[in-house]
C-alpha positions, 0 to 999 in steps of 0.5 A, spaced: 500 500 500 502 506 498 500 513 501 497 515 494 492 513 489 489 515 482 482 518 483 479 515 478 482 508 480 480 509 487 473 511 485 472 505 482 476 500 487 472 503 492 465 501 488 463 508 488 463 507 480 461 501 476 467 502 472 474 506 471 472 509 465 465 512 468 469 514 474 474 518 469 468 521 465 465 523 472 472 527 473 473 530 466 466 532 466 467 536 473 462 531 477 468 530 482 471 535 487 477 534 492 476 540 497 472 544 492 476 543 486 475 540 480 480 534 479 483 530 473 482 523 473 490 522 474 490 526 480 493 523 486 489 522 492 491 522 499 489 519 506 484 524 509 482 528 503 474 529 502 472 527 495 465 530 493 461 526 488 455 529 484 450 524 482 444 528 481 440 530 485 445 528 490 452 530 492 456 525 496 462 526 500 467 521 502 473 521 507 479 517 504 481 512 510 485 508 505 488 509 498 487 503 494 487 502 486 485 494 486 478 493 487 475 490 494 470 486 496 463 490 498 465 488 505 471 491 505 469 498 503 468 501 510 475 500 511 477 504 505 472 510 506 467 514 511 461 516 508 460 524 510 455 526 506 450 531 509 443 528 511 440 534 507 442 531 501 439 524 503 432 528 504 433 531 497 434 524 494 428 522 498 424 528 496 425 527 488 423 520 489 416 522 492 415 527 487 412 523 482 417 525 477 419 520 472 426 520 469 425 517 463 431 514 459 432 518 452 429 513 447 425 509 451 419 512 447 412 515 449 410 514 456 405 509 457 398 509 459 399 507 466 405 512 466 400 518 464 395 516 469 400 516 474 402 523 472 394 525 472 393 522 479 399 526 482 397 533 478 391 534 482 386 540 479 386 542 487 393 544 487 392 549 482 386 552 485 381 549 481 375 545 483 372 539 478 365 543 478 368 550 478 369 551 470 371 558 472 365 562 469 360 565 473 353 566 470 350 568 476 351 575 476 
């Protein structure tokens, strides 16, 4: 074990990203920062640094406990980093999950009838100040 590791290799080895190329792309696209500074995939990482990873809608924060470049088993991950993500980020994740917004993958086509009905149930007319029997016209006057 050395005291340093490449950030893209560490992100892959610590199982934060599924592949090393995805980790490298995240670094190149500015989604990985160390101490608030965007990093290149080849930047050396040291023990004690805090790595922020943006996976919309959440920004995860990890404190480096061990610098590794070889992938480890899932049971050994707690020895590699400590998750120091702000609890508000998890609330944000939960809110986006309950909001009803369906993040459809590009190219999957139109929403199904079931999807449309779910959206209709979510967007209730009462939310906009309308009642079902009130059409907005008042002929009594």
